[in-house]
Backbone as ProteinMPNN parsed JSONL, in Angstrom:
{"seq_chain_A": "MNTTAGTAAAVLATTRTHRAAAARIIAVFAAVVSSLLMTLFAATPAEAATTVGAAGRIGSITLNGPMINGYDVGQRLANGTYFYSKNWNVGGFTVTRSPSSYRQRVTGKSTIQKWNGARWVDIQSRTWSGTVAGTGTLRFPGWTYSPTNVPNNRASYRVNFLITWTNTANGQLVALTGVLPNKYSDNRCATTFFTCRTYTDGINF", "coords_chain_A": {"N_chain_A": [[6.444, -27.198, 27.453], [3.898, -25.125, 26.095], [4.928, -24.091, 22.775], [4.434, -22.775, 20.657], [1.597, -21.88, 21.642], [2.332, -19.867, 22.995], [3.875, -18.43, 21.97], [2.033, -17.293, 20.184], [0.727, -15.48, 21.23], [2.211, -13.435, 22.001], [2.519, -12.548, 19.669], [0.489, -11.319, 19.274], [-0.528, -9.73, 21.465], [1.479, -7.494, 20.424], [0.702, -7.023, 18.345], [-1.759, -5.342, 19.203], [-0.162, -3.539, 20.664], [0.858, -1.903, 18.258], [-1.402, -0.921, 17.731], [-3.005, -0.073, 19.316], [-0.499, 2.012, 19.623], [-1.068, 2.911, 17.346], [-3.32, 4.847, 17.304], [-3.458, 6.466, 19.016], [-1.271, 8.429, 17.285], [-2.245, 8.899, 15.549], [-4.27, 10.379, 17.197], [-2.981, 12.518, 18.624], [-2.172, 13.827, 15.651], [-4.784, 14.455, 15.227], [-5.41, 15.695, 17.021], [-3.559, 18.614, 17.308], [-4.821, 19.477, 14.174], [-7.443, 20.093, 14.96], [-6.011, 21.773, 16.262], [-5.285, 24.156, 15.101], [-6.822, 24.448, 13.357], [-8.766, 26.152, 14.52], [-7.847, 28.51, 14.218], [-8.324, 31.664, 13.23], [-7.513, 32.06, 10.006], [-6.252, 30.878, 7.043], [-4.88, 28.629, 4.67], [-2.662, 27.407, 1.691], [-3.755, 26.091, -0.714], [-6.362, 23.737, -1.833], [-7.913, 21.573, -4.288], [-10.546, 21.381, -3.262], [-11.856, 23.852, -1.625], [-9.947, 25.281, 0.953], [-6.441, 24.314, 2.283], [-5.848, 22.919, 5.284], [-3.023, 21.964, 7.45], [-2.112, 20.518, 6.825], [-0.6, 16.38, 6.714], [1.004, 14.17, 5.254], [0.514, 11.739, 2.562], [-2.483, 13.341, 1.306], [-5.918, 12.18, 0.002], [-7.757, 13.244, -3.25], [-9.476, 16.067, -2.989], [-13.204, 16.723, -3.299], [-16.062, 19.406, -2.899], [-19.102, 18.4, -2.342], [-21.142, 20.661, -2.241], [-22.171, 23.869, -1.534], [-20.042, 24.708, 2.162], [-21.304, 26.249, 3.811], [-24.318, 26.982, 5.343], [-27.113, 29.046, 5.112], [-30.131, 29.705, 6.237], [-34.297, 30.696, 7.181], [-37.001, 30.357, 8.291], [-40.541, 29.975, 7.907], [-43.077, 29.65, 10.398], [-46.907, 29.65, 10.709], [-48.453, 30.267, 14.004], [-50.803, 28.268, 15.647], [-52.489, 31.337, 17.545], [-52.246, 32.518, 14.826], [-49.818, 34.022, 14.872], [-46.454, 33.993, 13.764], [-43.673, 31.96, 13.716], [-40.027, 32.658, 13.698], [-37.986, 30.79, 12.222], [-34.093, 29.913, 12.472], [-31.86, 28.623, 10.265], [-28.697, 25.558, 10.176], [-27.399, 24.083, 7.354], [-24.732, 21.952, 6.528], [-22.979, 20.928, 4.364], [-22.024, 18.122, 2.553], [-18.362, 15.979, 1.075], [-16.153, 14.414, -1.408], [-14.258, 12.114, -1.021], [-10.584, 10.783, -2.785], [-8.794, 7.491, -2.391], [-5.449, 8.16, -0.325], [-2.952, 8.411, -1.916], [-1.142, 6.583, -0.863], [-1.097, 3.457, 0.348], [-2.995, 0.984, -0.812], [-5.917, -0.28, -0.271], [-8.147, 2.0, 2.749], [-8.99, 3.448, 5.54], [-11.518, 6.134, 5.359], [-11.881, 8.52, 7.687], [-14.014, 11.35, 8.251], [-14.514, 13.941, 9.766], [-17.049, 16.88, 10.721], [-17.825, 20.5, 11.187], [-19.396, 23.013, 12.577], [-18.833, 25.661, 13.302], [-19.147, 28.91, 15.181], [-18.163, 32.863, 15.486], [-16.545, 34.213, 18.355], [-15.944, 36.437, 19.065], [-12.724, 36.657, 19.884], [-12.075, 33.99, 18.448], [-12.344, 30.692, 16.858], [-15.29, 28.763, 17.768], [-16.168, 25.283, 18.255], [-19.462, 24.441, 17.529], [-21.573, 22.717, 16.751], [-20.72, 18.952, 15.52], [-20.67, 16.114, 13.171], [-19.404, 12.732, 12.555], [-17.859, 10.976, 10.534], [-16.785, 7.431, 8.511], [-15.364, 5.286, 6.161], [-14.782, 2.855, 3.69], [-12.284, 2.977, 1.359], [-10.342, 2.195, -2.21], [-8.31, 1.593, -4.553], [-9.196, 3.11, -7.512], [-11.439, 4.341, -6.531], [-13.824, 6.033, -4.797], [-14.844, 8.147, -1.756], [-18.297, 9.131, -0.791], [-19.081, 11.801, 1.699], [-21.923, 12.2, 3.839], [-24.026, 15.534, 3.522], [-25.864, 18.162, 6.297], [-28.319, 19.324, 8.773], [-28.644, 22.014, 10.889], [-30.114, 22.29, 13.488], [-31.026, 24.505, 16.058], [-32.709, 24.754, 18.385], [-33.128, 26.728, 20.759], [-33.668, 29.139, 19.291], [-30.94, 31.107, 18.471], [-30.91, 35.249, 17.711], [-29.593, 37.055, 17.756], [-26.841, 38.151, 15.598], [-24.469, 36.411, 14.568], [-20.944, 35.51, 12.883], [-20.491, 32.281, 11.423], [-19.394, 29.577, 10.349], [-17.817, 26.297, 8.801], [-15.835, 23.25, 9.348], [-13.624, 20.854, 7.558], [-12.739, 17.926, 8.746], [-9.822, 15.428, 7.436], [-8.479, 12.079, 7.662], [-7.228, 9.512, 6.554], [-6.363, 6.129, 7.36], [-5.029, 3.504, 7.044], [-5.906, -0.327, 6.287], [-5.022, -2.394, 6.83], [-2.044, -1.936, 8.521], [-3.534, -0.434, 10.607], [-2.688, 1.895, 10.439], [-1.929, 6.051, 10.791], [-1.789, 7.138, 6.737], [-2.595, 10.336, 5.961], [-3.497, 12.796, 7.141], [-5.471, 16.062, 6.694], [-7.227, 19.64, 7.66], [-9.815, 21.386, 6.065], [-10.694, 24.439, 5.454], [-13.274, 26.987, 4.272], [-12.687, 28.617, 2.003], [-13.82, 30.806, -0.348], [-16.179, 33.07, -1.652], [-18.071, 30.771, -2.532], [-17.654, 28.979, -1.34], [-20.078, 29.514, 0.405], [-23.086, 30.443, 0.876], [-26.241, 31.687, 1.748], [-29.796, 31.544, 1.735], [-31.968, 33.284, 2.948], [-35.266, 34.462, 3.857], [-36.606, 36.202, 5.943], [-34.386, 37.164, 7.848], [-31.496, 38.732, 8.096], [-29.054, 38.048, 6.491], [-25.459, 37.445, 4.973], [-23.12, 36.463, 2.969], [-19.421, 35.567, 3.182], [-15.926, 35.22, 2.06], [-14.537, 33.175, 4.616], [-16.828, 32.526, 5.592], [-20.055, 32.957, 7.01], [-22.18, 35.211, 7.534], [-24.775, 35.944, 9.997]], "CA_chain_A": [[5.902, -25.376, 27.469], [3.147, -24.803, 24.778], [5.533, -22.869, 22.578], [3.151, -22.154, 20.527], [0.407, -20.58, 22.238], [3.196, -18.33, 23.86], [4.459, -16.845, 20.073], [0.891, -17.018, 19.634], [0.04, -14.865, 22.423], [3.304, -12.499, 22.265], [2.081, -11.734, 18.453], [-1.289, -10.791, 19.651], [-0.023, -8.374, 22.539], [2.173, -6.879, 19.861], [-0.66, -6.636, 17.568], [-2.677, -4.913, 20.38], [0.108, -2.371, 21.607], [1.049, -1.25, 17.698], [-2.678, -0.657, 17.145], [-2.874, 1.315, 20.584], [0.086, 3.274, 19.219], [-1.918, 4.353, 15.844], [-3.825, 5.087, 17.284], [-2.545, 7.592, 19.207], [-0.827, 9.321, 16.83], [-3.891, 9.693, 14.983], [-5.32, 11.567, 17.961], [-1.965, 13.366, 18.587], [-1.749, 14.763, 13.998], [-6.437, 15.514, 14.981], [-5.238, 17.635, 18.196], [-3.357, 19.5, 16.378], [-5.356, 19.934, 12.795], [-8.114, 21.083, 15.227], [-6.913, 23.561, 17.158], [-5.318, 25.462, 13.49], [-8.874, 24.971, 12.621], [-9.71, 27.217, 15.573], [-7.18, 29.823, 15.002], [-9.159, 32.421, 11.861], [-6.66, 31.733, 8.71], [-6.184, 29.332, 6.474], [-3.501, 28.496, 3.601], [-2.665, 25.986, 0.648], [-5.019, 26.311, -1.689], [-6.585, 22.861, -2.788], [-8.908, 21.169, -5.01], [-12.091, 22.054, -2.459], [-11.235, 25.306, -0.119], [-8.306, 25.658, 1.407], [-6.319, 21.686, 3.216], [-4.731, 23.785, 6.896], [-1.982, 21.876, 8.563], [-2.422, 18.111, 6.161], [0.449, 15.86, 6.697], [0.68, 12.941, 4.487], [0.042, 12.601, 1.438], [-3.306, 13.03, 1.4], [-5.703, 12.021, -1.189], [-8.116, 14.211, -3.874], [-11.054, 16.248, -1.688], [-14.317, 17.62, -3.867], [-17.438, 19.462, -1.921], [-20.56, 18.783, -2.824], [-21.77, 21.93, -2.851], [-21.065, 25.013, -0.61], [-20.328, 23.914, 3.095], [-22.6, 26.118, 4.827], [-25.919, 26.563, 3.808], [-27.931, 29.407, 6.695], [-31.27, 29.563, 6.042], [-34.845, 30.622, 8.174], [-37.722, 28.893, 8.231], [-41.319, 30.517, 8.671], [-44.516, 28.8, 10.836], [-47.775, 30.385, 11.255], [-48.433, 29.56, 15.398], [-52.155, 28.742, 15.791], [-53.149, 32.062, 17.447], [-51.864, 33.272, 14.289], [-48.227, 34.673, 14.665], [-45.636, 33.368, 13.781], [-41.843, 32.071, 14.368], [-39.253, 32.588, 12.885], [-36.06, 30.204, 12.932], [-32.359, 29.499, 12.239], [-31.087, 26.642, 10.321], [-27.664, 25.821, 8.811], [-27.255, 23.258, 6.248], [-23.503, 21.613, 6.233], [-22.211, 20.753, 2.772], [-20.931, 17.273, 2.227], [-17.7, 16.436, 0.181], [-16.107, 13.516, -1.698], [-12.506, 11.96, -1.258], [-9.789, 9.47, -2.832], [-7.211, 7.478, -1.443], [-4.119, 8.807, -0.347], [-1.301, 7.551, -2.607], [0.352, 6.489, 0.485], [-1.303, 1.972, 0.167], [-4.382, 0.645, -1.633], [-7.271, 0.175, 0.1], [-7.905, 3.141, 3.139], [-10.887, 3.841, 6.58], [-11.125, 7.535, 5.561], [-13.16, 9.234, 8.739], [-13.94, 12.773, 8.066], [-15.554, 14.942, 10.584], [-17.616, 17.95, 9.621], [-18.148, 20.657, 12.358], [-20.177, 24.733, 12.747], [-17.432, 27.0, 14.55], [-19.365, 30.659, 15.768], [-16.97, 33.422, 16.226], [-17.142, 34.53, 20.18], [-14.674, 38.449, 18.962], [-11.593, 36.01, 19.437], [-11.69, 32.616, 18.267], [-13.672, 30.232, 16.453], [-16.097, 27.794, 19.004], [-17.475, 24.267, 18.015], [-21.829, 24.828, 17.624], [-21.951, 21.219, 16.893], [-19.889, 18.332, 14.58], [-21.026, 15.19, 13.024], [-18.538, 12.229, 12.247], [-18.259, 9.448, 9.103], [-15.834, 6.972, 8.076], [-15.255, 4.716, 4.928], [-12.982, 2.105, 3.518], [-11.979, 3.417, -0.307], [-9.25, 1.365, -3.066], [-8.091, 1.583, -5.562], [-9.151, 4.198, -7.873], [-13.05, 4.609, -5.932], [-14.22, 7.531, -3.858], [-15.752, 8.044, -0.873], [-19.012, 10.733, -0.488], [-19.599, 11.618, 2.76], [-22.908, 13.156, 3.259], [-24.364, 16.734, 4.72], [-26.8, 17.349, 7.649], [-28.767, 19.811, 8.797], [-28.126, 22.122, 12.278], [-31.74, 23.333, 13.342], [-31.546, 24.722, 17.217], [-34.59, 24.644, 19.259], [-33.595, 28.031, 21.093], [-33.224, 30.286, 18.144], [-29.649, 32.403, 17.907], [-31.849, 35.954, 17.475], [-28.829, 37.967, 17.438], [-26.308, 37.804, 14.12], [-22.57, 36.003, 15.01], [-20.663, 34.662, 12.681], [-20.507, 30.942, 11.199], [-18.54, 29.042, 9.631], [-17.67, 25.417, 8.637], [-14.217, 22.556, 8.511], [-14.316, 19.809, 8.026], [-11.088, 16.908, 9.451], [-10.001, 13.757, 7.003], [-7.551, 11.419, 8.201], [-7.05, 8.453, 5.599], [-5.426, 5.314, 7.49], [-4.24, 2.137, 5.831], [-5.994, -0.743, 6.697], [-4.109, -3.741, 6.85], [-2.705, -2.289, 9.423], [-4.18, 0.15, 11.578], [-1.141, 3.275, 10.279], [-2.352, 6.871, 10.183], [-0.843, 7.323, 6.35], [-2.348, 11.094, 6.02], [-4.645, 13.998, 7.161], [-5.459, 17.451, 6.181], [-8.155, 20.11, 7.978], [-10.279, 21.933, 5.49], [-11.749, 25.482, 5.211], [-13.257, 27.542, 3.173], [-11.915, 30.044, 1.123], [-14.246, 31.29, -2.217], [-17.33, 32.95, -1.887], [-18.957, 29.714, -3.181], [-17.613, 27.628, -0.312], [-20.529, 29.678, 1.877], [-23.935, 30.374, 1.224], [-27.005, 32.634, 2.436], [-31.018, 31.982, 1.287], [-33.009, 33.921, 3.527], [-36.368, 35.546, 3.792], [-37.047, 36.839, 7.466], [-33.061, 37.669, 9.109], [-30.062, 38.961, 7.058], [-27.774, 36.513, 5.759], [-23.816, 37.87, 4.848], [-22.319, 35.859, 2.506], [-18.153, 35.738, 2.746], [-15.294, 34.2, 1.51], [-13.914, 32.964, 4.931], [-18.325, 31.949, 6.226], [-21.852, 33.568, 7.36], [-22.759, 36.351, 9.464], [-26.12, 35.1, 9.922]], "C_chain_A": [[4.956, -25.48, 26.259], [4.304, -23.847, 24.043], [5.205, -21.971, 21.926], [2.131, -21.377, 20.551], [1.181, -19.109, 22.901], [3.396, -18.004, 22.803], [3.161, -16.49, 20.204], [0.768, -15.203, 20.351], [1.311, -13.294, 22.862], [2.756, -11.781, 20.745], [0.984, -11.016, 19.093], [-1.075, -9.491, 19.993], [0.864, -7.465, 21.361], [1.386, -5.859, 18.576], [-1.411, -5.194, 17.776], [-1.709, -3.383, 21.16], [0.575, -1.903, 19.518], [-0.402, -0.663, 17.038], [-3.114, 0.218, 17.618], [-1.682, 2.864, 20.176], [-0.579, 4.36, 17.646], [-3.061, 4.812, 16.438], [-4.268, 6.01, 18.486], [-1.78, 8.486, 19.282], [-1.598, 9.547, 15.882], [-4.689, 10.52, 15.822], [-4.362, 12.284, 18.651], [-2.148, 14.492, 17.282], [-4.335, 14.847, 14.784], [-6.275, 16.605, 16.06], [-5.14, 18.558, 16.999], [-3.585, 20.454, 14.985], [-6.563, 20.79, 13.618], [-8.365, 22.032, 15.784], [-5.994, 24.214, 15.846], [-6.655, 25.565, 13.269], [-9.438, 26.06, 13.565], [-9.659, 28.458, 14.979], [-8.621, 30.552, 12.977], [-8.47, 32.774, 10.541], [-6.551, 30.517, 8.192], [-5.267, 29.887, 5.122], [-3.275, 27.157, 3.17], [-3.595, 25.777, -0.271], [-4.959, 24.792, -1.996], [-7.437, 22.263, -3.857], [-10.995, 21.564, -4.278], [-11.843, 22.985, -1.544], [-10.216, 25.5, 0.188], [-8.084, 24.534, 1.98], [-6.011, 23.348, 4.276], [-4.536, 22.612, 7.466], [-2.5, 20.001, 7.95], [-0.597, 18.11, 5.96], [0.008, 14.533, 5.95], [0.672, 13.058, 2.859], [-0.835, 12.217, 0.754], [-4.256, 12.969, -0.1], [-6.738, 13.61, -2.026], [-9.606, 14.577, -2.915], [-11.983, 17.072, -2.636], [-15.155, 17.718, -2.483], [-18.444, 19.11, -3.1], [-21.415, 19.178, -3.504], [-20.958, 23.021, -1.894], [-21.325, 24.326, 1.178], [-20.629, 24.629, 4.341], [-24.039, 26.82, 4.315], [-26.522, 27.98, 4.98], [-29.466, 29.962, 5.387], [-32.671, 30.321, 6.482], [-35.809, 29.884, 7.073], [-38.713, 29.596, 9.275], [-42.418, 30.148, 8.851], [-45.36, 29.346, 11.401], [-48.341, 29.353, 12.173], [-50.432, 29.318, 14.66], [-53.096, 29.882, 16.934], [-52.135, 33.278, 16.397], [-50.511, 34.263, 14.035], [-47.312, 33.65, 13.523], [-44.799, 33.587, 13.867], [-41.614, 31.458, 13.418], [-38.253, 31.512, 13.359], [-34.892, 30.216, 12.465], [-31.774, 28.058, 11.793], [-29.577, 27.105, 9.157], [-27.408, 24.553, 8.369], [-25.404, 22.468, 5.821], [-23.746, 20.874, 5.214], [-20.962, 18.697, 3.18], [-19.674, 17.551, 1.358], [-17.264, 14.741, -0.681], [-14.494, 13.802, -2.043], [-11.672, 11.076, -2.149], [-9.821, 9.002, -2.136], [-6.521, 8.409, -1.277], [-3.362, 7.89, -1.122], [-0.313, 6.498, -1.932], [0.181, 4.169, 0.169], [-2.49, 2.496, -0.12], [-5.574, 0.889, -1.393], [-6.481, 0.711, 1.735], [-9.513, 3.076, 3.868], [-10.422, 5.06, 6.175], [-12.286, 8.19, 6.073], [-12.559, 10.493, 8.063], [-15.512, 12.977, 9.296], [-16.261, 15.951, 10.308], [-18.206, 19.023, 10.93], [-18.513, 22.229, 12.816], [-19.496, 25.253, 14.011], [-18.782, 28.571, 14.126], [-17.942, 31.344, 16.081], [-17.416, 34.033, 17.366], [-16.218, 35.623, 20.202], [-13.476, 37.852, 19.098], [-10.819, 34.964, 19.129], [-12.558, 31.652, 17.718], [-14.327, 28.838, 17.606], [-16.716, 26.977, 18.132], [-18.9, 24.356, 18.559], [-21.889, 22.423, 17.853], [-21.251, 20.605, 15.602], [-20.303, 17.41, 14.585], [-19.337, 14.389, 12.053], [-18.983, 10.827, 11.341], [-17.435, 8.914, 8.969], [-16.903, 5.938, 6.881], [-14.338, 3.608, 4.748], [-13.708, 2.316, 1.849], [-10.965, 2.664, -0.506], [-9.37, 1.784, -3.807], [-8.27, 3.279, -5.968], [-10.892, 4.899, -7.821], [-13.224, 5.486, -5.128], [-15.242, 7.023, -2.684], [-16.692, 9.058, -0.53], [-19.011, 10.739, 0.748], [-20.919, 13.25, 2.338], [-23.394, 14.725, 4.117], [-24.739, 16.446, 5.951], [-27.007, 18.67, 7.5], [-29.572, 20.57, 10.603], [-29.647, 22.909, 12.85], [-31.578, 23.183, 15.098], [-32.922, 24.895, 18.152], [-34.229, 26.101, 20.718], [-32.794, 29.412, 19.959], [-32.023, 31.609, 18.038], [-30.757, 34.154, 17.422], [-30.751, 37.074, 16.793], [-27.343, 37.641, 16.434], [-24.326, 37.311, 14.448], [-22.636, 35.414, 13.451], [-20.033, 33.124, 12.146], [-19.589, 30.663, 9.92], [-18.859, 27.815, 9.406], [-16.212, 24.55, 8.133], [-14.535, 21.419, 8.064], [-11.812, 18.94, 8.009], [-10.561, 16.062, 8.195], [-8.702, 13.566, 7.101], [-7.859, 10.649, 7.207], [-5.661, 7.452, 6.674], [-5.492, 3.571, 7.563], [-4.772, 0.897, 6.757], [-6.039, -2.088, 6.936], [-3.182, -3.22, 7.986], [-2.031, -0.989, 10.68], [-3.362, 2.056, 11.142], [-2.121, 4.405, 10.08], [-1.221, 7.434, 8.213], [-1.347, 9.602, 5.563], [-3.886, 12.116, 7.3], [-5.064, 15.158, 6.945], [-6.45, 18.322, 6.937], [-8.378, 20.86, 6.491], [-11.176, 23.411, 5.517], [-12.215, 26.479, 3.728], [-12.981, 28.985, 3.153], [-12.307, 31.545, 0.015], [-16.163, 32.355, -1.102], [-18.19, 31.866, -1.446], [-18.825, 28.723, -2.442], [-19.576, 27.759, 0.741], [-21.803, 30.412, 1.254], [-25.061, 30.832, 1.75], [-28.332, 31.977, 1.774], [-32.267, 31.952, 2.206], [-34.303, 34.711, 3.219], [-36.328, 36.218, 4.624], [-35.498, 37.77, 8.273], [-32.159, 37.449, 7.954], [-28.912, 37.838, 7.075], [-26.613, 37.381, 5.476], [-23.26, 36.619, 4.06], [-20.652, 36.108, 2.349], [-17.296, 35.062, 2.294], [-14.93, 33.462, 3.004], [-15.911, 32.456, 5.927], [-19.472, 32.815, 5.816], [-21.615, 34.197, 7.741], [-24.136, 36.109, 8.81], [-27.301, 35.608, 11.03]], "O_chain_A": [[5.475, -26.063, 25.307], [4.636, -22.843, 24.673], [5.38, -20.769, 22.124], [1.788, -20.468, 19.794], [0.829, -17.956, 23.151], [2.933, -16.882, 22.6], [2.985, -15.282, 20.36], [0.752, -14.099, 19.806], [1.192, -12.448, 23.748], [2.598, -10.561, 20.698], [1.085, -9.799, 19.254], [-1.258, -8.461, 19.345], [0.755, -6.297, 21.735], [1.45, -4.707, 18.148], [-1.612, -4.283, 16.973], [-2.193, -2.503, 21.872], [0.512, -0.703, 19.784], [-0.435, -0.044, 15.975], [-3.582, 1.201, 17.043], [-1.846, 4.075, 20.32], [-0.585, 5.507, 17.199], [-3.869, 5.254, 15.622], [-5.454, 6.175, 18.771], [-1.427, 9.19, 20.228], [-1.52, 10.655, 15.352], [-5.598, 11.243, 15.412], [-4.919, 12.894, 19.564], [-2.254, 15.697, 17.51], [-4.895, 15.804, 14.248], [-6.684, 17.764, 16.129], [-5.923, 19.036, 16.178], [-3.04, 21.508, 14.659], [-6.809, 21.936, 13.242], [-9.32, 22.774, 16.011], [-6.452, 25.356, 15.802], [-7.392, 26.527, 13.055], [-10.449, 26.721, 13.325], [-10.546, 29.311, 14.945], [-9.307, 29.974, 12.133], [-8.857, 33.793, 9.969], [-6.702, 29.408, 8.703], [-5.042, 31.025, 4.712], [-3.494, 26.108, 3.776], [-4.198, 24.716, -0.112], [-3.88, 24.33, -2.366], [-7.588, 23.26, -4.562], [-12.089, 21.843, -4.768], [-11.557, 22.533, -0.435], [-9.461, 26.05, -0.613], [-8.974, 23.732, 2.263], [-6.008, 24.518, 3.894], [-5.485, 22.033, 7.995], [-2.944, 18.951, 8.415], [0.24, 18.9, 5.524], [-1.089, 13.983, 6.043], [0.779, 14.051, 2.139], [-0.763, 11.333, -0.1], [-3.804, 13.438, -1.144], [-6.578, 14.757, -1.606], [-10.434, 13.834, -2.387], [-11.571, 18.216, -2.831], [-15.194, 16.969, -1.507], [-18.516, 19.431, -4.286], [-22.098, 18.842, -4.471], [-19.767, 23.098, -1.59], [-22.323, 23.691, 1.521], [-20.456, 24.21, 5.486], [-24.545, 27.045, 3.215], [-26.114, 27.623, 6.085], [-29.564, 30.374, 4.231], [-32.354, 31.374, 5.929], [-35.728, 29.313, 5.985], [-38.532, 29.852, 10.465], [-43.146, 30.116, 7.859], [-45.118, 29.717, 12.55], [-48.665, 28.204, 11.871], [-51.039, 29.866, 13.739], [-54.232, 29.527, 17.248], [-51.567, 34.312, 16.748], [-50.352, 35.066, 13.115], [-47.682, 32.8, 12.712], [-44.398, 34.736, 14.052], [-42.079, 30.588, 12.682], [-37.811, 31.357, 14.498], [-34.961, 31.08, 11.591], [-31.429, 27.023, 12.363], [-29.312, 27.916, 8.27], [-27.133, 23.793, 9.298], [-25.034, 22.595, 4.654], [-24.748, 20.16, 5.175], [-19.896, 18.364, 3.699], [-19.49, 18.666, 0.87], [-18.119, 13.867, -0.536], [-13.816, 14.642, -2.633], [-12.468, 10.164, -2.375], [-10.456, 9.297, -1.123], [-6.703, 9.478, -1.861], [-3.233, 6.691, -0.874], [0.715, 5.9, -2.249], [1.198, 3.555, -0.153], [-3.002, 3.603, 0.046], [-6.289, 1.768, -1.872], [-5.355, 0.434, 2.146], [-10.616, 2.849, 3.371], [-9.25, 5.367, 6.394], [-13.326, 8.445, 5.466], [-11.455, 10.751, 7.583], [-16.643, 12.541, 9.512], [-16.112, 16.078, 9.092], [-19.008, 18.498, 11.702], [-17.654, 22.662, 13.585], [-19.656, 25.207, 15.231], [-19.094, 29.009, 13.018], [-16.959, 30.842, 16.625], [-18.59, 34.396, 17.45], [-15.645, 35.85, 21.268], [-12.698, 38.444, 18.349], [-9.613, 34.778, 19.286], [-13.711, 31.755, 18.137], [-13.524, 28.06, 18.121], [-17.569, 27.38, 17.341], [-19.309, 24.341, 19.72], [-22.112, 21.495, 18.631], [-21.09, 21.352, 14.636], [-20.632, 17.059, 15.718], [-18.529, 14.966, 11.325], [-19.921, 10.031, 11.402], [-16.521, 9.681, 9.271], [-18.111, 5.791, 6.694], [-13.339, 3.4, 5.437], [-14.798, 2.064, 1.336], [-10.385, 2.238, 0.492], [-10.37, 2.441, -4.094], [-7.874, 4.275, -5.363], [-11.434, 5.632, -8.649], [-12.136, 5.662, -4.58], [-16.029, 6.079, -2.607], [-16.186, 10.016, 0.054], [-18.935, 9.605, 1.222], [-21.015, 14.241, 1.614], [-23.054, 14.901, 5.287], [-24.491, 15.467, 6.654], [-26.427, 19.355, 6.657], [-30.483, 20.085, 11.276], [-30.029, 24.026, 12.501], [-31.869, 22.106, 15.619], [-34.077, 25.308, 18.049], [-35.118, 26.336, 21.537], [-31.829, 30.176, 19.98], [-32.227, 32.752, 17.63], [-31.494, 33.847, 16.485], [-30.895, 37.728, 15.76], [-26.79, 36.603, 16.798], [-23.311, 38.007, 14.472], [-23.632, 35.012, 12.85], [-18.917, 32.884, 12.608], [-19.247, 31.31, 8.93], [-20.05, 27.592, 9.624], [-15.571, 24.805, 7.114], [-15.677, 20.967, 8.156], [-10.663, 19.191, 7.646], [-11.646, 16.057, 7.614], [-7.836, 14.391, 6.809], [-8.94, 10.976, 6.719], [-4.484, 7.796, 6.783], [-6.121, 2.782, 8.267], [-4.305, 0.852, 7.895], [-7.031, -2.765, 7.207], [-3.295, -4.058, 8.881], [-0.968, -0.731, 11.246], [-3.678, 3.125, 11.666], [-3.107, 4.162, 9.383], [-0.129, 7.988, 8.341], [-0.528, 10.137, 4.816], [-4.874, 11.767, 7.947], [-4.238, 15.379, 7.829], [-7.205, 17.381, 7.179], [-7.407, 20.989, 5.745], [-12.4, 23.317, 5.611], [-11.69, 26.602, 2.622], [-13.023, 29.981, 3.876], [-11.719, 32.581, -0.294], [-16.845, 32.014, -0.135], [-18.865, 31.845, -0.417], [-19.501, 27.699, -2.548], [-20.157, 26.88, 1.376], [-21.332, 31.52, 0.999], [-25.112, 30.167, 2.785], [-27.862, 31.652, 0.684], [-33.182, 31.133, 2.299], [-34.304, 35.565, 2.332], [-35.905, 37.308, 4.239], [-35.571, 38.737, 9.032], [-32.034, 36.508, 7.171], [-28.227, 37.083, 7.765], [-26.929, 38.484, 5.922], [-22.939, 35.684, 4.794], [-20.375, 36.85, 1.407], [-17.741, 33.965, 1.956], [-15.046, 32.328, 2.538], [-15.782, 32.025, 7.073], [-19.771, 33.255, 4.706], [-20.676, 34.116, 8.533], [-24.501, 36.08, 7.635], [-28.391, 35.037, 11.076]]}, "name": "protein", "num_of_chains": 1, "seq": "MNTTAGTAAAVLATTRTHRAAAARIIAVFAAVVSSLLMTLFAATPAEAATTVGAAGRIGSITLNGPMINGYDVGQRLANGTYFYSKNWNVGGFTVTRSPSSYRQRVTGKSTIQKWNGARWVDIQSRTWSGTVAGTGTLRFPGWTYSPTNVPNNRASYRVNFLITWTNTANGQLVALTGVLPNKYSDNRCATTFFTCRTYTDGINF"}
């Protein structure tokens, strides 16, 4: 009987089990924070906007600019008329590692949400991840949402971030938080043709 092969297989199976368990834990925590991000209110001041549902020792979070920027564009068509479109810029953010371990993979998800009269509904999302160690920082990019069917009616919009820190050595989740706007500078309007107003928790556009 090859005991070395048997031991190696057992270790491999145990490693896979731990990774699967870590993935399930991350999914559960992400679901909890995502449900909190659907609510209207926020709490707990942070270095960037407001953190919601923080768990573990999160790293520092700094906005790279406004979380959301509503702007419009006018295009002259061949027949001489103009077509006006609404667009949304989603801001990026910069994070440091959690104090819980030296080298980590940080995953950030940014989501545009629309208020439907009862709750915030997800419209569009983007997710990025990268590794950070020591005193380094990780910069997450912004992006633009330009829908094909332009909504002419005004509605309230906001952006939220969901950020997780995972130990790269063992795949263990070490920290997680959501981020919501809570001041006017977190939200911006730059429009010519459509009316857009900024508030502490989003924009009406």
